[in-house]
MISE-523833 format. One record per residue: residue in one letter; x, y, z of N, C-alpha, C in turn. Coordinates in Angstrom, 1 decimal. Example, Ala and Ser with C-alpha at 12.3 -4.5 7.8 and 13.67 -1.06 7.14 Angstrom:
// MISE-523833
+------+--------+--------+--------+--------+--------+--------+--------+--------+--------+
: resn :    n_X :    n_Y :    n_Z :   ca_X :   ca_Y :   ca_Z :    c_X :    c_Y :    c_Z :
+------+--------+--------+--------+--------+--------+--------+--------+--------+--------+
:    a :   13.2 :   -5.7 :    7.8 :   12.3 :   -4.5 :    7.8 :   13.2 :   -3.3 :    7.8 :
:    s :   12.8 :   -2.2 :    7.1 :   13.7 :   -1.1 :    7.1 :   12.9 :    0.0 :    7.9 :
+------+--------+--------+--------+--------+--------+--------+--------+--------+--------+
//
This chain:
// MISE-523833
+------+--------+--------+--------+--------+--------+--------+--------+--------+--------+
: resn :    n_X :    n_Y :    n_Z :   ca_X :   ca_Y :   ca_Z :    c_X :    c_Y :    c_Z :
+------+--------+--------+--------+--------+--------+--------+--------+--------+--------+
:    m :   70.7 :   22.9 :  192.3 :   71.9 :   23.3 :  191.6 :   71.8 :   24.7 :  190.3 :
:    t :   72.4 :   25.9 :  191.3 :   72.8 :   26.5 :  190.1 :   73.3 :   26.9 :  189.1 :
:    a :   72.6 :   27.8 :  188.2 :   73.3 :   26.7 :  186.6 :   74.5 :   28.3 :  186.8 :
:    a :   75.6 :   27.7 :  186.2 :   76.5 :   29.3 :  186.5 :   76.9 :   29.9 :  185.4 :
:    t :   77.2 :   31.5 :  186.4 :   77.1 :   32.3 :  185.3 :   78.2 :   33.0 :  184.4 :
:    p :   78.0 :   33.2 :  183.5 :   78.8 :   33.5 :  182.3 :   80.1 :   34.1 :  183.0 :
:    g :   81.2 :   34.8 :  182.9 :   81.9 :   35.4 :  183.4 :   82.4 :   36.5 :  181.5 :
:    p :   83.1 :   37.5 :  182.4 :   83.9 :   38.1 :  180.9 :   84.7 :   37.5 :  180.3 :
:    t :   84.2 :   37.9 :  179.2 :   84.7 :   37.3 :  177.9 :   86.2 :   37.6 :  177.6 :
:    r :   87.8 :   36.8 :  178.2 :   88.6 :   36.8 :  178.7 :   89.2 :   37.2 :  177.3 :
:    e :   91.0 :   37.5 :  177.0 :   91.6 :   38.4 :  175.9 :   91.5 :   36.7 :  175.1 :
:    s :   92.2 :   35.5 :  176.3 :   92.3 :   34.4 :  175.1 :   90.9 :   33.8 :  174.7 :
:    d :   89.6 :   34.6 :  175.0 :   89.0 :   33.6 :  174.0 :   88.9 :   34.3 :  173.0 :
:    r :   89.4 :   35.3 :  172.0 :   89.0 :   36.5 :  171.2 :   90.1 :   36.0 :  170.7 :
:    s :   91.1 :   35.3 :  171.1 :   92.2 :   34.8 :  169.8 :   92.6 :   34.6 :  168.3 :
:    a :   91.0 :   34.7 :  168.7 :   90.6 :   33.1 :  167.2 :   90.9 :   34.6 :  166.3 :
:    e :   90.7 :   35.9 :  166.9 :   89.4 :   37.0 :  166.0 :   90.8 :   38.0 :  165.7 :
:    p :   90.6 :   37.7 :  164.5 :   91.5 :   39.2 :  164.0 :   91.8 :   40.1 :  164.0 :
:    y :   90.4 :   40.4 :  164.0 :   90.0 :   42.3 :  164.4 :   89.6 :   42.3 :  165.7 :
:    g :   89.4 :   43.7 :  166.7 :   89.1 :   43.9 :  167.5 :   87.8 :   44.0 :  167.1 :
:    s :   86.6 :   43.8 :  167.2 :   85.1 :   44.5 :  167.5 :   84.8 :   46.1 :  167.9 :
:    e :   85.9 :   46.4 :  168.3 :   86.1 :   48.5 :  168.4 :   86.6 :   49.3 :  167.7 :
:    v :   86.6 :   49.8 :  167.2 :   87.1 :   51.2 :  166.5 :   87.8 :   51.6 :  167.5 :
:    t :   89.3 :   52.0 :  167.3 :   90.4 :   52.7 :  168.3 :   90.6 :   53.8 :  167.7 :
:    r :   90.5 :   54.9 :  167.8 :   91.1 :   56.9 :  167.0 :   92.3 :   57.0 :  167.7 :
:    m :   93.1 :   57.1 :  166.9 :   95.0 :   57.1 :  167.2 :   95.4 :   58.3 :  166.6 :
:    s :   96.1 :   59.6 :  166.3 :   96.7 :   60.3 :  165.5 :   95.3 :   60.9 :  164.6 :
:    g :   93.8 :   60.8 :  165.0 :   92.8 :   61.7 :  164.1 :   92.4 :   60.6 :  163.9 :
:    f :   93.0 :   59.5 :  163.1 :   92.1 :   58.9 :  161.7 :   91.6 :   57.3 :  162.8 :
:    w :   90.6 :   57.2 :  162.7 :   89.6 :   56.1 :  163.0 :   89.9 :   55.0 :  162.5 :
:    g :   90.2 :   53.6 :  162.6 :   89.9 :   52.3 :  161.8 :   90.2 :   51.0 :  162.9 :
:    p :   90.3 :   49.4 :  161.8 :   89.6 :   48.4 :  163.0 :   91.2 :   48.4 :  163.7 :
:    t :   91.3 :   47.5 :  164.5 :   92.9 :   47.0 :  165.5 :   93.2 :   45.7 :  164.9 :
:    l :   93.6 :   45.7 :  165.1 :   94.4 :   43.5 :  165.0 :   95.8 :   43.7 :  166.2 :
:    k :   95.5 :   42.7 :  166.9 :   96.7 :   41.8 :  168.1 :   97.9 :   41.7 :  167.1 :
:    n :   98.7 :   41.7 :  167.7 :  100.1 :   41.5 :  166.8 :  101.1 :   40.4 :  168.1 :
:    s :  101.8 :   40.0 :  167.3 :  102.5 :   39.1 :  168.4 :  102.6 :   38.7 :  169.5 :
:    s :  102.3 :   40.4 :  170.4 :  102.8 :   40.1 :  171.6 :  101.8 :   40.6 :  172.1 :
:    g :  100.6 :   40.7 :  171.4 :   99.1 :   40.8 :  172.5 :   99.0 :   41.7 :  172.0 :
:    f :   99.1 :   43.1 :  172.0 :   98.7 :   44.3 :  171.5 :   98.1 :   44.7 :  170.7 :
:    r :   96.8 :   45.3 :  170.3 :   96.0 :   45.4 :  169.7 :   97.1 :   46.4 :  168.7 :
:    v :   97.2 :   46.5 :  167.4 :   97.1 :   48.1 :  166.6 :   96.5 :   48.1 :  165.6 :
:    l :   96.5 :   49.7 :  165.5 :   95.2 :   50.1 :  165.3 :   96.3 :   50.2 :  163.5 :
:    l :   94.9 :   49.6 :  162.6 :   94.9 :   50.0 :  160.3 :   94.4 :   51.2 :  160.4 :
:    r :   95.5 :   51.7 :  159.6 :   95.5 :   52.8 :  158.5 :   95.6 :   52.6 :  157.5 :
:    p :   95.6 :   51.3 :  156.4 :   95.6 :   51.6 :  155.4 :   94.6 :   52.7 :  154.1 :
:    a :   94.2 :   52.7 :  154.6 :   93.2 :   53.5 :  153.9 :   93.5 :   55.2 :  154.1 :
:    p :   93.7 :   55.7 :  154.9 :   93.7 :   57.4 :  155.5 :   95.5 :   57.4 :  154.5 :
:    i :   96.6 :   56.8 :  154.6 :   98.0 :   56.5 :  154.2 :   97.7 :   56.2 :  152.8 :
:    l :   96.8 :   55.4 :  151.8 :   96.8 :   55.5 :  150.4 :   97.2 :   56.5 :  149.8 :
:    l :   94.8 :   56.9 :  150.5 :   95.0 :   58.4 :  149.6 :   95.6 :   59.3 :  149.7 :
:    y :   96.3 :   59.6 :  151.4 :   97.4 :   60.5 :  151.3 :   98.5 :   60.5 :  149.7 :
:    w :   99.2 :   59.1 :  149.8 :  100.3 :   58.8 :  149.4 :   99.7 :   59.2 :  147.8 :
:    t :   98.5 :   58.8 :  147.4 :   97.3 :   59.2 :  146.3 :   98.3 :   60.4 :  145.5 :
:    i :   97.8 :   61.6 :  147.0 :   97.6 :   62.6 :  146.6 :   98.7 :   63.3 :  146.0 :
:    w :   99.5 :   63.1 :  146.8 :  100.5 :   63.6 :  146.6 :  101.6 :   63.3 :  145.8 :
:    s :  101.5 :   61.9 :  145.6 :  101.9 :   61.5 :  143.7 :  100.8 :   61.7 :  142.4 :
:    t :   99.9 :   62.1 :  142.6 :   99.0 :   63.2 :  141.2 :  100.1 :   64.4 :  141.6 :
:    f :  100.0 :   64.8 :  143.3 :   99.8 :   66.5 :  142.3 :  101.6 :   66.4 :  142.0 :
:    a :  102.4 :   65.6 :  142.6 :  104.0 :   65.3 :  142.0 :  104.3 :   65.5 :  140.8 :
:    f :  103.9 :   64.4 :  140.1 :  103.6 :   64.4 :  138.6 :  102.9 :   64.8 :  137.7 :
:    n :  101.8 :   64.8 :  138.5 :  101.1 :   66.2 :  137.2 :  102.1 :   67.1 :  137.0 :
:    s :  101.9 :   68.5 :  138.8 :  102.8 :   69.1 :  138.7 :  104.0 :   69.4 :  137.3 :
:    g :  104.6 :   68.8 :  137.1 :  105.4 :   69.1 :  136.0 :  105.4 :   68.7 :  134.6 :
:    c :  104.1 :   68.3 :  134.4 :  103.5 :   68.1 :  132.9 :  103.2 :   68.7 :  132.0 :
:    v :  102.3 :   69.6 :  133.4 :  101.0 :   70.7 :  132.2 :  101.5 :   71.1 :  130.9 :
:    l :  101.3 :   71.6 :  129.8 :  101.9 :   71.4 :  129.0 :  100.4 :   72.8 :  128.4 :
:    p :  101.5 :   73.5 :  128.0 :  100.5 :   75.3 :  128.1 :  100.4 :   75.2 :  126.5 :
:    v :   98.9 :   75.8 :  126.6 :   97.8 :   75.7 :  125.6 :   97.9 :   76.7 :  124.9 :
:    s :   98.3 :   77.1 :  123.3 :   98.5 :   77.8 :  122.9 :   96.8 :   78.5 :  122.3 :
:    p :   97.0 :   79.2 :  121.9 :   95.7 :   80.2 :  122.0 :   95.0 :   80.2 :  120.6 :
:    e :   94.1 :   80.0 :  120.9 :   93.4 :   79.6 :  119.0 :   93.0 :   81.0 :  118.5 :
:    f :   93.7 :   81.4 :  117.6 :   93.4 :   82.2 :  116.1 :   92.7 :   82.1 :  115.8 :
:    q :   91.2 :   83.4 :  115.6 :   90.0 :   83.1 :  114.4 :   90.4 :   84.0 :  113.6 :
:    p :   90.9 :   83.4 :  112.2 :   90.7 :   84.9 :  111.0 :   89.7 :   85.5 :  111.2 :
:    t :   90.8 :   87.0 :  111.2 :   89.7 :   88.1 :  111.2 :   88.4 :   88.3 :  109.6 :
:    p :   87.4 :   88.5 :  110.2 :   85.9 :   88.2 :  108.9 :   86.2 :   89.6 :  108.2 :
:    a :   86.2 :   88.9 :  106.8 :   85.9 :   90.3 :  105.6 :   84.6 :   91.3 :  105.9 :
:    a :   84.9 :   92.6 :  105.6 :   84.3 :   92.8 :  105.7 :   83.1 :   93.3 :  105.1 :
:    p :   81.3 :   93.4 :  105.5 :   80.5 :   93.4 :  105.1 :   80.5 :   93.9 :  103.9 :
:    n :   80.1 :   93.4 :  102.9 :   80.0 :   94.4 :  101.9 :   78.4 :   95.5 :  101.1 :
:    y :   78.6 :   96.8 :  101.4 :   77.7 :   98.0 :  101.4 :   77.5 :   98.3 :   99.7 :
:    p :   76.0 :   98.4 :  100.1 :   76.4 :   99.1 :   98.4 :   75.7 :  100.4 :   98.4 :
:    p :   76.2 :  101.2 :   96.8 :   77.0 :  102.7 :   97.1 :   75.5 :  103.0 :   97.4 :
:    a :   75.8 :  105.0 :   97.1 :   74.1 :  105.6 :   97.4 :   75.0 :  107.1 :   96.5 :
:    f :   73.4 :  107.0 :   95.8 :   74.0 :  108.7 :   95.4 :   74.2 :  109.8 :   96.5 :
:    v :   74.3 :  111.0 :   96.2 :   75.1 :  111.9 :   96.7 :   74.3 :  113.3 :   95.9 :
:    r :   74.6 :  112.7 :   95.0 :   74.3 :  114.3 :   93.8 :   73.5 :  113.9 :   91.9 :
:    s :   73.0 :  114.6 :   92.2 :   72.6 :  114.4 :   90.4 :   72.2 :  115.8 :   89.7 :
:    e :   72.2 :  115.7 :   88.7 :   71.9 :  117.0 :   87.6 :   71.4 :  116.5 :   86.5 :
:    p :   70.3 :  117.5 :   86.1 :   69.5 :  117.6 :   86.9 :   68.8 :  117.0 :   87.8 :
:    f :   67.6 :  117.5 :   88.8 :   67.4 :  116.5 :   89.6 :   66.6 :  114.9 :   89.4 :
:    a :   66.4 :  114.6 :   90.1 :   66.2 :  112.9 :   89.6 :   64.5 :  112.7 :   89.8 :
:    e :   64.5 :  111.9 :   89.1 :   62.9 :  111.8 :   88.6 :   61.7 :  113.2 :   88.5 :
:    t :   62.4 :  114.3 :   87.3 :   61.8 :  115.0 :   86.8 :   62.0 :  115.0 :   85.7 :
:    t :   61.0 :  115.8 :   84.5 :   61.2 :  115.8 :   83.1 :   62.1 :  116.5 :   82.6 :
:    v :   62.8 :  116.4 :   81.9 :   64.0 :  116.8 :   81.3 :   63.9 :  116.5 :   79.9 :
:    s :   64.1 :  117.8 :   79.1 :   64.4 :  118.0 :   77.5 :   65.4 :  117.4 :   77.0 :
:    a :   65.7 :  116.9 :   76.0 :   67.1 :  116.1 :   75.5 :   68.3 :  116.8 :   74.9 :
:    h :   67.3 :  118.2 :   74.6 :   68.4 :  118.9 :   73.9 :   68.1 :  120.3 :   74.0 :
:    p :   70.0 :  120.9 :   74.7 :   71.2 :  120.2 :   74.7 :   71.5 :  119.5 :   76.8 :
:    q :   71.3 :  118.3 :   77.3 :   71.4 :  118.0 :   78.0 :   72.0 :  117.1 :   78.1 :
:    t :   73.0 :  117.4 :   79.6 :   74.1 :  116.4 :   80.1 :   73.2 :  115.8 :   81.3 :
:    f :   73.8 :  114.6 :   81.4 :   73.3 :  113.9 :   83.1 :   74.1 :  114.2 :   83.7 :
:    t :   74.4 :  114.5 :   84.9 :   75.4 :  113.3 :   85.8 :   74.5 :  113.1 :   87.0 :
:    v :   75.4 :  112.1 :   87.9 :   75.3 :  111.6 :   89.2 :   76.9 :  111.7 :   89.5 :
:    e :   77.1 :  111.9 :   91.1 :   78.1 :  111.0 :   91.9 :   77.5 :  110.8 :   92.7 :
:    v :   78.8 :  109.1 :   93.4 :   77.5 :  107.9 :   93.8 :   79.1 :  108.1 :   94.6 :
:    v :   79.2 :  107.6 :   96.2 :   79.9 :  106.8 :   96.6 :   79.5 :  105.6 :   97.2 :
:    d :   80.8 :  104.7 :   98.1 :   80.3 :  103.8 :   98.9 :   81.1 :  103.4 :   99.6 :
:    p :   80.6 :  102.8 :  101.0 :   80.9 :  102.8 :  102.1 :   82.6 :  102.3 :  102.1 :
:    n :   82.2 :  100.8 :  101.4 :   83.8 :  100.4 :  101.0 :   83.8 :  100.8 :   99.9 :
:    p :   85.4 :  101.8 :  100.5 :   86.7 :  102.3 :  100.1 :   87.2 :  102.3 :   98.4 :
:    a :   87.2 :  100.5 :   98.4 :   88.0 :   99.6 :   97.9 :   87.3 :   99.4 :   96.3 :
:    d :   86.1 :   99.6 :   96.8 :   85.5 :   99.0 :   96.2 :   85.2 :  100.1 :   94.2 :
:    k :   85.1 :   99.3 :   93.6 :   85.2 :  100.0 :   92.1 :   83.9 :  100.8 :   91.5 :
:    l :   83.7 :  100.9 :   90.4 :   82.0 :  101.2 :   90.2 :   82.0 :  100.9 :   88.7 :
:    y :   80.3 :  100.3 :   89.2 :   79.6 :   99.4 :   87.3 :   79.1 :  100.1 :   86.8 :
:    v :   78.6 :  101.1 :   85.7 :   77.7 :  102.0 :   85.5 :   77.0 :  101.2 :   84.2 :
:    r :   75.7 :  101.4 :   84.0 :   75.2 :  101.2 :   82.9 :   73.5 :  102.7 :   82.3 :
:    w :   73.6 :  102.4 :   81.0 :   73.0 :  103.5 :   81.0 :   71.5 :  103.1 :   80.6 :
:    v :   70.4 :  103.2 :   80.7 :   69.7 :  102.7 :   79.8 :   67.9 :  103.4 :   79.7 :
:    s :   67.1 :  102.7 :   79.0 :   66.3 :  103.4 :   79.0 :   64.8 :  102.7 :   78.8 :
:    d :   63.6 :  103.4 :   79.2 :   62.4 :  102.9 :   79.5 :   62.5 :  101.2 :   80.1 :
:    y :   62.7 :  102.1 :   81.2 :   62.9 :  100.7 :   82.1 :   62.9 :  100.7 :   83.5 :
:    p :   62.6 :  100.6 :   84.8 :   62.0 :   98.6 :   84.8 :   60.2 :   99.3 :   84.6 :
:    p :   59.7 :   97.5 :   84.1 :   60.9 :   96.4 :   83.9 :   60.9 :   96.3 :   81.7 :
:    f :   61.4 :   95.6 :   81.4 :   62.4 :   95.1 :   81.2 :   60.9 :   95.1 :   79.8 :
:    t :   61.1 :   95.8 :   78.6 :   60.0 :   95.6 :   77.5 :   60.9 :   95.8 :   76.0 :
:    a :   60.1 :   95.3 :   74.8 :   60.8 :   95.7 :   73.6 :   61.2 :   97.3 :   72.9 :
:    r :   60.7 :   98.1 :   74.2 :   61.0 :   99.7 :   74.1 :   62.5 :   99.4 :   74.9 :
:    s :   63.0 :   98.8 :   76.2 :   63.9 :   99.4 :   76.4 :   64.8 :   98.8 :   76.0 :
:    r :   66.1 :   99.4 :   75.9 :   67.5 :   99.7 :   75.3 :   68.6 :  100.0 :   76.3 :
:    l :   69.6 :   99.0 :   76.5 :   71.2 :  100.0 :   76.5 :   71.3 :  100.3 :   76.0 :
:    l :   71.7 :  102.1 :   76.2 :   72.2 :  103.2 :   75.5 :   73.7 :  103.1 :   75.1 :
:    v :   74.0 :  103.0 :   76.0 :   76.1 :  103.1 :   75.8 :   76.6 :  101.9 :   76.4 :
:    d :   77.9 :  101.2 :   76.3 :   78.5 :  100.3 :   76.8 :   78.2 :  100.3 :   78.2 :
:    d :   78.2 :   99.2 :   78.9 :   79.1 :   99.6 :   80.4 :   80.3 :   99.9 :   80.7 :
:    v :   80.2 :  100.7 :   81.7 :   81.6 :  101.1 :   82.2 :   81.9 :  100.4 :   83.8 :
:    e :   82.8 :   99.5 :   83.4 :   83.4 :   98.7 :   84.2 :   84.4 :   99.3 :   85.2 :
:    g :   84.6 :   98.7 :   86.4 :   85.9 :   99.2 :   87.1 :   86.2 :  100.3 :   87.5 :
:    r :   85.5 :  101.6 :   87.2 :   85.2 :  102.6 :   87.7 :   86.0 :  103.2 :   88.9 :
:    p :   86.9 :  103.7 :   89.6 :   86.9 :  104.9 :   91.1 :   86.2 :  105.1 :   91.2 :
:    q :   86.0 :  105.6 :   92.5 :   84.8 :  106.5 :   93.3 :   85.4 :  107.7 :   93.0 :
:    g :   84.3 :  108.9 :   93.3 :   85.8 :  109.9 :   93.5 :   84.4 :  111.3 :   91.7 :
:    p :   85.4 :  110.4 :   90.9 :   84.8 :  111.6 :   89.3 :   82.9 :  110.8 :   89.3 :
:    p :   82.1 :  112.7 :   88.9 :   80.5 :  112.2 :   89.4 :   80.7 :  111.8 :   86.9 :
:    i :   79.3 :  110.7 :   86.7 :   79.0 :  110.1 :   86.0 :   78.7 :  110.7 :   85.2 :
:    s :   78.2 :  110.9 :   83.6 :   78.0 :  112.0 :   82.9 :   77.2 :  110.8 :   81.7 :
:    f :   76.1 :  111.4 :   81.0 :   75.3 :  110.7 :   80.2 :   75.2 :  111.9 :   79.0 :
:    e :   75.3 :  112.3 :   77.7 :   74.8 :  113.0 :   77.3 :   73.4 :  112.6 :   76.6 :
:    g :   72.5 :  113.2 :   77.1 :   71.5 :  113.5 :   76.6 :   70.7 :  113.4 :   75.1 :
:    s :   71.7 :  113.8 :   74.5 :   71.4 :  114.1 :   72.5 :   71.8 :  112.7 :   72.5 :
:    r :   72.0 :  112.1 :   72.5 :   72.1 :  110.3 :   72.1 :   70.5 :  109.6 :   71.7 :
:    c :   70.1 :  110.5 :   70.8 :   68.2 :  110.0 :   70.8 :   68.4 :  108.9 :   69.4 :
:    e :   69.2 :  108.4 :   69.0 :   69.4 :  107.3 :   68.5 :   69.5 :  106.6 :   69.2 :
:    k :   69.9 :  106.1 :   69.7 :   70.4 :  104.9 :   70.8 :   68.1 :  104.4 :   70.9 :
:    f :   67.9 :  105.0 :   71.3 :   65.9 :  104.9 :   72.3 :   65.3 :  104.9 :   70.9 :
:    a :   64.3 :  103.9 :   71.8 :   62.8 :  103.5 :   71.2 :   62.3 :  104.9 :   70.0 :
:    m :   61.7 :  104.1 :   68.9 :   60.7 :  105.6 :   68.1 :   59.9 :  105.8 :   69.7 :
:    g :   59.4 :  107.3 :   69.2 :   58.4 :  107.9 :   70.6 :   59.5 :  108.9 :   70.9 :
:    m :   58.7 :  110.0 :   71.1 :   59.3 :  111.5 :   71.7 :   59.2 :  111.4 :   73.3 :
:    e :   58.7 :  110.6 :   73.9 :   59.1 :  110.7 :   75.6 :   59.6 :  109.1 :   75.9 :
:    h :   60.4 :  109.2 :   77.1 :   61.6 :  108.6 :   77.2 :   61.4 :  108.2 :   78.6 :
:    e :   61.8 :  107.3 :   79.0 :   62.9 :  107.1 :   80.9 :   64.0 :  107.4 :   81.0 :
:    l :   65.2 :  107.6 :   81.1 :   66.5 :  107.6 :   81.0 :   66.9 :  107.0 :   82.4 :
:    v :   67.3 :  106.2 :   82.4 :   67.5 :  105.4 :   83.7 :   69.5 :  105.1 :   84.0 :
:    v :   69.5 :  105.4 :   85.0 :   70.8 :  105.4 :   85.5 :   71.5 :  104.0 :   86.4 :
:    i :   72.2 :  102.9 :   86.8 :   72.3 :  102.2 :   87.7 :   73.6 :  101.8 :   87.6 :
:    v :   74.2 :  102.0 :   89.2 :   74.7 :  101.9 :   90.0 :   75.2 :  100.6 :   90.4 :
:    s :   75.7 :   99.2 :   90.2 :   76.9 :   98.8 :   91.4 :   78.0 :   98.6 :   91.5 :
:    d :   78.7 :   98.0 :   92.7 :   80.2 :   98.1 :   92.9 :   79.8 :   96.4 :   92.5 :
:    r :   79.4 :   95.9 :   91.8 :   79.8 :   94.1 :   91.1 :   79.2 :   94.0 :   90.1 :
:    k :   80.3 :   93.5 :   89.3 :   80.4 :   93.8 :   88.3 :   79.0 :   93.4 :   86.9 :
:    f :   78.6 :   93.5 :   86.0 :   76.6 :   93.7 :   85.5 :   77.1 :   92.3 :   84.7 :
:    r :   75.9 :   90.9 :   85.0 :   76.1 :   89.9 :   83.8 :   75.0 :   90.8 :   82.5 :
:    p :   75.4 :   89.7 :   81.6 :   74.9 :   90.1 :   80.9 :   73.4 :   90.0 :   80.2 :
:    y :   73.0 :   90.7 :   79.6 :   71.7 :   90.9 :   80.5 :   70.8 :   90.1 :   79.3 :
:    d :   71.2 :   89.7 :   78.0 :   71.0 :   89.1 :   77.2 :   70.3 :   87.7 :   77.1 :
:    q :   71.3 :   87.7 :   78.7 :   70.8 :   85.8 :   78.7 :   70.2 :   85.5 :   80.0 :
:    f :   69.0 :   86.8 :   79.7 :   68.0 :   85.9 :   81.1 :   66.7 :   86.8 :   80.6 :
:    t :   65.5 :   86.5 :   81.2 :   64.4 :   87.0 :   80.7 :   64.0 :   87.4 :   81.8 :
:    s :   64.5 :   87.9 :   82.7 :   64.1 :   88.6 :   84.0 :   63.4 :   89.9 :   83.8 :
:    d :   62.2 :   90.5 :   84.6 :   62.5 :   91.3 :   84.1 :   62.9 :   92.7 :   84.5 :
:    f :   63.8 :   92.6 :   85.0 :   64.9 :   93.5 :   86.1 :   66.3 :   93.0 :   86.0 :
:    r :   67.0 :   92.2 :   84.4 :   67.5 :   91.6 :   84.2 :   68.6 :   92.9 :   84.1 :
:    f :   68.5 :   93.9 :   83.7 :   69.3 :   94.6 :   83.1 :   70.3 :   95.3 :   85.2 :
:    n :   69.7 :   94.6 :   86.4 :   69.9 :   95.1 :   87.6 :   70.3 :   93.9 :   87.7 :
:    l :   70.4 :   92.6 :   87.4 :   71.3 :   91.2 :   87.9 :   72.9 :   91.8 :   87.3 :
:    v :   73.4 :   91.4 :   88.7 :   75.2 :   91.4 :   89.0 :   75.8 :   90.4 :   89.4 :
:    e :   76.5 :   90.7 :   89.5 :   77.2 :   89.0 :   90.1 :   78.1 :   90.1 :   91.8 :
:    g :   78.2 :   88.2 :   92.1 :   78.4 :   88.1 :   93.7 :   77.9 :   88.9 :   94.4 :
:    g :   76.1 :   89.0 :   94.9 :   75.1 :   90.2 :   95.0 :   75.0 :   90.5 :   95.5 :
:    g :   76.1 :   91.6 :   94.9 :   76.0 :   93.2 :   94.7 :   74.7 :   93.7 :   95.2 :
:    t :   74.2 :   94.9 :   95.3 :   73.0 :   95.1 :   95.2 :   72.9 :   97.1 :   94.5 :
:    p :   72.6 :   96.6 :   92.8 :   72.4 :   98.0 :   91.9 :   71.7 :   98.9 :   92.9 :
:    i :   71.7 :  100.1 :   92.0 :   71.3 :  101.2 :   93.0 :   70.7 :  102.2 :   91.5 :
:    m :   69.7 :  103.0 :   91.5 :   68.8 :  103.9 :   90.1 :   68.8 :  104.7 :   90.2 :
:    m :   68.4 :  105.6 :   89.3 :   68.0 :  106.7 :   89.1 :   67.0 :  107.5 :   87.8 :
:    a :   66.4 :  108.0 :   87.5 :   65.9 :  108.2 :   86.4 :   64.8 :  109.8 :   86.1 :
:    w :   65.3 :  110.0 :   86.0 :   64.5 :  111.2 :   84.4 :   64.1 :  110.5 :   83.2 :
:    d :   62.5 :  111.7 :   83.1 :   61.6 :  111.6 :   82.4 :   62.6 :  112.5 :   81.2 :
:    l :   62.3 :  111.6 :   80.1 :   63.1 :  113.0 :   79.0 :   61.8 :  113.4 :   77.6 :
:    v :   62.0 :  114.3 :   77.5 :   61.4 :  114.4 :   76.5 :   62.0 :  114.8 :   74.7 :
:    n :   60.8 :  115.1 :   74.2 :   62.0 :  116.4 :   72.7 :   62.7 :  115.0 :   71.9 :
:    c :   62.8 :  113.9 :   72.3 :   63.9 :  113.2 :   71.9 :   63.4 :  112.1 :   71.0 :
:    p :   63.6 :  112.9 :   69.2 :   62.8 :  112.0 :   68.4 :   63.3 :  110.8 :   68.3 :
+------+--------+--------+--------+--------+--------+--------+--------+--------+--------+
//
C-alpha cells in the first residue's frame, strides 16, 4: 500500500494563521501581510506610516516654537596697569654730584595716561638702615608731564656724614606708610600691586 504524498498546502489550511509567511513589497515599503474578510492579503505598513507622521509632526510643531537666543555679552576687561618710566634726568643718574648748589630733576611718563604719579625722595637707600631718611613729604596724585624736582641743598634732612645717596622713587600707586613695616625695601611699598621705579645719585659735600 503506497503512502499518500502530502499535496500542496491550501489557503484554507492556513486560515488560522493571521499573518502570511512571506513579505510583500508594495509602494516601496516592506511589511507582513494579513488576510482580510474576503481572503485577500493586505500589506501592513504601520511602522513607515508612524515614522512619517512622527517626522512631520515634529517639524510642524517645533518650527514655530524656536526662540532666538540672545547674545551673551562679556564685560570689557580692564586695561592692564603698566609701571611708569624715566625718560630724562638732570644731572645724569648714577653720577657723583656736589650738593651745593644743585637741583635734581627727572621726567616720567606712564603708559596709562589716566594714572597719577606719586613721588618719594629718600636718602641712603636701599636697603633701609639707620641712615635712611625720608627727605620731604610724599607728593601724591601728581599729574603726568611736569618735571619732578628736588633741591639738593636740603642737607639738614640727611644723616650725619659728607657722602650720601639721593634716591627718587616714583609710582602710579599710593605709597604705604613706611614706618609701619620692617622690610629692607619699606620705602618702595605701594598700594594696589603697583611697581615703583627708582633713580639715584651719589651726593657729596653735604655736611
